[in-house]
Backbone as a ProteinNet text record, in pm:
[ID]
protein_1_A
[PRIMARY]
XXXXXXXXXXXXXXXXXXXXXXXXXXXXXXXXXXXXXXXXXXXXXXXXXXXXXXXXXXXXXXXXXXXXXXXXXXXXXXXXXXXXXXXXXXXXXXXXXX
[TERTIARY]
-2076.6	-2127.3	-2236.6	-2335.2	-2438.1	-2512.7	-2566.8	-2651.1	-2783.1	-2891.7	-3023.3	-3099	-3150.7	-3225.3	-3372.2	-3458.1	-3602.2	-3660.9	-3702.9	-3758.5	-3904.2	-3940.1	-4075.4	-4147.5	-4253.5	-4324	-4392.6	-4439.5	-4518.8	-4436.4	-4305.9	-4221.5	-4092.3	-4030.1	-3904.6	-3783.2	-3795.8	-3686	-3665.1	-3546.5	-3511.4	-3467.4	-3524.8	-3481.2	-3358.3	-3244.1	-3120.1	-3078	-3062.3	-3016.3	-2868.9	-2789.4	-2646	-2623.1	-2550	-2515.2	-2374.1	-2306.6	-2168.1	-2142.9	-2077.8	-2045.2	-1914.1	-1921.9	-1802.8	-1815.3	-1812.2	-1837	-1747.3	-1621.4	-1525.5	-1520.1	-1596.6	-1593.1	-1679.3	-1638.7	-1717.2	-1816.6	-1779.9	-1868.9	-1852.5	-1958.4	-1955.1	-2052.9	-2019.4	-2104.7	-2089.8	-2187.5	-2176.9	-2170	-2071.7	-2054.5	-2051.5	-2100.9	-2101.3	-2161.2	-2181.7	-2239.5	-2377	-2449.3	-2586.6	-2594.8	-2484.2	-2485.8	-2363.7	-2308	-2192.1	-2073.3	-2057.6	-1945.4	-1936.8	-2053	-2062.6	-2088.9	-1988.9	-2001.9	-2110.9	-2130	-2235.2	-2372.7	-2389.7	-2517.8	-2540.8	-2432.8	-2444.6	-2421	-2435.1	-2410.4	-2499.9	-2441.1	-2514.1	-2538.9	-2652.1	-2686.8	-2627.7	-2572	-2513.5	-2620.5	-2634.8	-2729.8	-2661.3	-2739.1	-2683	-2586.1	-2605.1	-2518.7	-2387.5	-2365.2	-2240.5	-2246.4	-2361.2	-2378.8	-2422.6	-2367.8	-2412	-2503.9	-2615.5	-2715.9	-2796.4	-2837.8	-2930.1	-2989.2	-3108.2	-3175.8	-3195.4	-3163.8	-3175.7	-3258.8	-3337.1	-3411.8	-3322.5	-3287.3	-3203.5	-3283.7	-3252.7	-3321.9	-3295.6	-3403.3	-3396.4	-3328.4	-3278.3	-3212	-3088.3	-3008.6	-2887.5	-2772.5	-2651.9	-2530.3	-2458.6	-2423.2	-2359.9	-2227.8	-2124.6	-2001.7	-2017.1	-1961.8	-1974.6	-1865.8	-1848.8	-1761.7	-1819.7	-1771.6	-1801.4	-1683.7	-1713.3	-1609.2	-1626.1	-1529.9	-1535.8	-1423.4	-1461.6	-1363.7	-1259.9	-1305.4	-1219.2	-1146.1	-1163.1	-1094.7	-1195.8	-1159.3	-1247.5	-1237.6	-1353.1	-1360.9	-1464.6	-1432.2	-1527.4	-1618.1	-1735.4	-1829.2	-1804.6	-1774.8	-1751.9	-1875.8	-1993.5	-2116.1	-2155.2	-2063.8	-2092	-2115.2	-2192	-2222.2	-2095.1	-2005.5	-1871.5	-1787.9	-1662.3	-1571.9	-1521.4	-1492.8	-1446.8	-1332.6	-1224	-1110.5	-1150.5	-1107.2	-1135.6	-1002.7	-968	-840.4	-831.2	-941.6	-941	-904.7	-965.1	-939.5	-810	-767.2	-648.4	-673.7	-797.4	-834	-964.3	-1005.3	-1132.9	-1245.8	-1359.4	-1481.9	-1578.6	-1662.9	-1771.2	-1872.9	-1942.4	-2045.1	-2176.6	-2282	-2416	-2503.9	-2568.8	-2658.7	-2801.8	-2884	-3024.7	-3119.5
-1436	-1349.1	-1262.6	-1237.8	-1147.3	-1082.3	-968.2	-892.4	-868.4	-891.2	-863.3	-777.6	-665	-573.4	-574.8	-592.9	-588.5	-481.4	-371	-259.9	-289.5	-271.1	-296.3	-162.4	-144.1	-14.8	17.9	-84.6	-60.9	-55.4	-80.9	-81.7	-4.7	49.5	122.7	29.6	-85.2	-181.4	-225.7	-279.9	-340.5	-482.7	-579.4	-718.3	-736	-764.3	-781.1	-927.1	-989.4	-1127.9	-1127.8	-1185.9	-1200.8	-1345.8	-1367.5	-1504	-1506.4	-1615.6	-1630.4	-1776.4	-1798.2	-1931.7	-1973.9	-2073	-2119.8	-2269.7	-2346.3	-2490.5	-2565.1	-2523.9	-2595.3	-2544	-2441.6	-2381.1	-2459.6	-2454.6	-2515.9	-2417.4	-2288.1	-2187.4	-2055	-1976	-1841.7	-1754.5	-1628	-1531.8	-1396.9	-1310.6	-1172.5	-1089.8	-1001.3	-915.2	-771.1	-683	-542.1	-456	-330	-233.2	-276.9	-351.5	-390.6	-502.7	-572.4	-677.2	-671.8	-553.8	-531.1	-619.7	-652.7	-732.1	-867.7	-923.3	-1049.5	-1164.5	-1250.3	-1360.4	-1459.1	-1479.9	-1572.2	-1517.8	-1388.4	-1325.5	-1321.1	-1319.8	-1310.3	-1441	-1553.7	-1683.6	-1704.2	-1757.5	-1788.8	-1938.9	-1978.2	-2120.4	-2175.5	-2296	-2358.7	-2438.7	-2409.7	-2481.3	-2601.8	-2691.6	-2812.9	-2783.4	-2670.7	-2637.1	-2570.8	-2556.3	-2498.2	-2349.4	-2288.8	-2146	-2124.7	-2022.5	-1981	-1861.3	-1857.8	-1755.3	-1722.7	-1595.9	-1552.9	-1418.7	-1390.6	-1263.8	-1191.8	-1062.8	-980.8	-857.3	-813.9	-688.6	-576.9	-482.5	-370.1	-240.9	-150	-21.7	53.3	106.1	176.9	312.4	367.6	497.8	501.1	394.8	385.3	332.9	349.3	301.1	210	89.7	-10.1	-56.5	-68.4	-134.5	-282.5	-370.5	-514.2	-593.1	-717.2	-815.6	-953.8	-1049.4	-1189.3	-1247.4	-1348	-1423.2	-1568.2	-1617.7	-1754.3	-1834	-1929.2	-2008.2	-1918.3	-1808.6	-1718.7	-1613.7	-1613.3	-1517.2	-1412.3	-1284.8	-1174.2	-1150.5	-1138.2	-1122.9	-1015.5	-929	-828.5	-886.4	-829.4	-867.3	-778.9	-837.3	-755.1	-678.1	-714.5	-644.6	-538	-505.5	-397.7	-268.3	-177	-50.9	32	28.3	85	35.2	77.5	33.3	154.2	131.6	240.2	189.3	268.7	231.5	238.1	138.3	133.1	122.2	225.6	226.5	115.1	83.6	-20.7	-155.8	-186.7	-314.8	-311.7	-191.7	-180.4	-228.8	-219.5	-262.8	-196.1	-220.9	-168.5	-260.8	-204	-279.6	-250	-347.9	-323	-232	-153.8	-63.7	-96.2	-103	-133.6	-11.6	40.5	154.2	104.9	125.9	81	195.9
4171.2	4275.3	4216.2	4299.2	4250.1	4365.8	4333.4	4424.3	4353.7	4425.2	4368.5	4468.9	4423	4508.8	4468.1	4566.7	4542.5	4633.8	4572.3	4647.9	4681.5	4807.5	4855.5	4867.8	4791.3	4788.5	4920.7	4990.8	5111	5239.8	5230.6	5349.9	5321.8	5427.6	5408.3	5406.8	5341.2	5332.8	5188.3	5166.6	5038.4	5068.2	4997.8	5012.5	4922.7	4984.7	4909.8	4918.7	4802.4	4796.4	4759.4	4847.9	4826.6	4784.6	4677.1	4639.3	4583.5	4614.4	4571.5	4535.9	4422.6	4376.2	4442.1	4529.8	4600.6	4624	4515.2	4519.8	4617.4	4626.8	4710.8	4854.6	4885.1	5018.9	5117.3	5243.5	5350.4	5410.2	5408.6	5466.9	5393.3	5398.1	5340	5417.4	5427	5496.9	5428	5450.5	5407.3	5534.7	5540.7	5658	5612.5	5698.9	5661.6	5770.3	5734	5826.7	5876.5	5796.8	5829.9	5933.7	5961.4	6063.4	6155.5	6170.5	6259.3	6225.1	6096.5	6046.6	6117	6150.2	6223	6125.8	6105.9	6009.9	6051.4	6181.1	6225.5	6188.1	6202.4	6169.1	6018.2	5939.6	5794.3	5721.8	5793.5	5731.6	5610.4	5504	5381.6	5375.3	5320.5	5307	5178.2	5186.5	5068.1	4994.5	4865.2	4780.1	4716.3	4659.5	4598.2	4484.4	4414.7	4301.2	4344.3	4476.2	4525.4	4550.5	4524.7	4549.3	4693.7	4756.5	4888.9	4869.7	4946.2	4919	5044.9	5056.6	5162.3	5122.5	5175.3	5150.7	5283	5284	5403.8	5374	5472.6	5463	5515.1	5427.7	5466.3	5458.5	5548	5551.7	5421.6	5363.5	5235.2	5251.7	5141.8	5136.8	5225.5	5217.6	5298	5211.7	5263.6	5197.1	5296.1	5251.2	5336.6	5276	5358.8	5317.1	5352	5265.9	5291.9	5220.9	5262.6	5198.2	5223	5145.2	5171.7	5250	5333	5402	5358	5280.6	5228.6	5293.8	5376.7	5452.9	5520.3	5578.1	5653.8	5571.9	5441.3	5353.2	5306.5	5321.8	5281.5	5131.6	5066.7	4920.8	4887.7	4792	4745.2	4637.2	4624.9	4519.8	4398.2	4281.4	4161.7	4117.2	4168.3	4132	4234.2	4326.7	4422.4	4344.7	4404.2	4336.4	4315.7	4411.8	4398.1	4514.8	4524.3	4630.4	4707	4835.3	4920.7	5007	5013.9	5097.1	5243.8	5320.9	5462.9	5537.3	5612.4	5684.8	5787.3	5854.6	5957.7	5896	5782.4	5715	5633	5595	5510.7	5369.3	5325.4	5189.5	5150.3	5027.2	4981.5	5021.3	5052.2	5076.9	4963.2	4932.7	4840.2	4905.9	4824.7	4876.1	4806.7	4889.1	4842.5	4870.6	4766.2	4781.1	4763.9	4866.4	4857.7	4886.4
[MASK]
++++++++++++++++++++++++++++++++++++++++++++++++++++++++++++++++++++++++++++++++++++++++++++++++++

């Protein structure tokens, strides 16, 4: 799993690339505050090497909670900036600071 942040000097956005190694998975998505926790909106593309990946433009100077959904199972990213307990989910979510 990895997160890559690319700050754009001329725009108030950050290009964030989410990638997760899930060779045996059929589907993967990233869900969070930035896409209303919608797995369809956060679908990741599967590459030939088994990694799922996508890049999203997120508003700069913001904090987002997020998780990956791999074949219907929610998973945190170990490279999240930190974790925050979420009462609704009953678990911790990864937090992304951009």
